[in-house]
C-alpha positions, 0 to 999 in steps of 0.5 A: 464501450466505457473508458476506465481508469483507477480512482482508488485502492482501499485497504482495511486497517486495524490501527489507523495511526500505525498505518499512517506511519507506514503509508505517509512516513515510509511510502511518502503518500500525501493525505487528502481531505476525506468526508466522514463516511458512515462514521467509520474512521479512516484517511485518504491519501494520494499516489500519483493519479490514484487515491489510497483509502484506509478504512479502520475496521475492528476484528468483528468485521470480515474483510478477508485474510492476508497471506501469512508471508509476502506472496507476489501471487496474493491480491496486491496493489502496485505502485511505480518507483523511479529507481529499483536499487534506491527503493530497495535500499530505502525500504530496508533502512527501517527494517522492512522485509523486502521480497526482491527480484533484481533491477533488470526485472524491477519488481519488489514486494513488501507488506503493510502493518496489516499484511496487505501485499504492496508491489513496487515496480520500476517504471519504464 
């Protein structure tokens, strides 16, 4: 049997600078070195033990579509947070839409600038 762990999550983005503001400025992820792969613009970030890869794509590249609204059932990535209430308050400060549950359940969802659903879940 093989042992698996998550290495990275990849998001296609339409504007790398705009996504950098979201993932670094709002979510606080740290940039790590990225090799020049296939000459495609992008950046790598780190979230705990997992990397987040942003790959800039143009509108001609079919990478699927995002939901029209924040939908917890949509494909999404989930990141652990320490404090539910603090995180909700922090995210609402820059005016992000937050689809919330409550502190007892500990889950919330936001969307990045390209509509990718991001779940933030209070760690146990």
